[in-house]
Every structure is written in C-alpha cells, then in structure tokens.
N, C-alpha and C positions, 0 to 999 in steps of 0.2 A: 504494500500500500504506500502510495506517495502522496504527501500533502505539501503544499507550497504556501508560504506566507507572502503577503503583499506589503509594500511600503509606498509612501508618497514621496515622490522626487520633485524638487522645486529648485528654482534658481537661488543661489546664495543671497540672503537678504530678503527673501520673499516673506510676506505675512500669511501666505496660505498655509494652513495646518489642518490636521486631523485629530480630533479629541477622542476617538474611539467609537463615536456614534455619528458625528457630523463633521462636515468640512467647515472650517472657519476662514472667512475672507475669500471665499470662492467667487470670483467675478468673471471667469472665463471658462474655457474648455479644458478638460483633462485629457491626457492621452493614455491609451491602453494598447496592448498587443492584439492584433486581429484574432477574433475567434476565442478569446479567453473569457472564462466565466465571470470574471470581475465586472464585466459589462452589465450583467444581470443585477449585481449588487448596486452599481451606480444608477441603473434605471430605477430601482426601488427608492434610492435616496433622492432622485430627481436631479442628479448631478450631470451636467452636459459633458459629453466626451466624444472623441473621435479615435478611430482605430488606425494603427500603423503596423507595418509588417514585422517590426521587431523592437527590441530594447534600444538599439543604436538609433533607429529612426525617431523614436520618442524622445530620447535624450537630446538629439540634434534639434528637434522642434522646440524643446525648452530653451536651449541656448539661443535660438533664433527668435524667441518670443512669439512663436506661433501657437503655443499652448501655455496655460498657466502652470501646469505641473503634469505629472504622469503617475499612474498607479501601476506598478510593475512588480513582478516576482522578485522578492528581495535578494535572494541568493544570486540569481542571474544578473540583475541590474547592478548590484554591488561589484560583482566580478567585472562587468563591462566598464564601470566607472574606474576601477583600478587600472585596467588595461588601456583605457583611453586618456587617463589622467585629465578628467574634465573638472577642473576646480570651480567652474561656474555652476555646477549642479551638486546638490546634496540630498542625502536621504533624511527625510524629516523624521 
C-alpha cells in the first residue's frame, strides 16, 4: 500500500498558507499535477486550480507568477526542488 502526503508550495515571501482545513490569503489559482486526486479535495474546498503535466511545470509556473502556489506530493516536489535549486519557491 502506498500513500502520499501533499504540501503547499509558494513563492518565498508569499502570504498564502494552509491551516489544515482552509487556505489563507488565496487570491488566485493553485497548480496540481494532471490527473491527481488532490483535485477532488480542492473542488470540495472551492479552491481554483489548474493542472500541469508534472512537478517541474508547476514549480516553473510559481516562479513565473502564473499561479499563486501549487499542491504537490511532498516527497517528489521536495526532491525536485533540491535538484533544481529553486530558492524562489518553498514548501509551506
């Protein structure tokens, strides 16, 4: 059995946050990986989002201010951040 945790990734200095039940200061779209079940959770929360092919694409959208943040699988996204050395994005 495999389970994955998700984290919110935002630009450094962003006021966007997750308190465990709601997004705080969400004023734009979030990014997710295409076809991942976290989209269903965001639908239930009424949080706007758009899908992208992978972690890298979502992180790039954050850097380019095309999305406010991204909800991504923690282990994979943290690994990609390490490899890409993206100091402009952080795990909330």
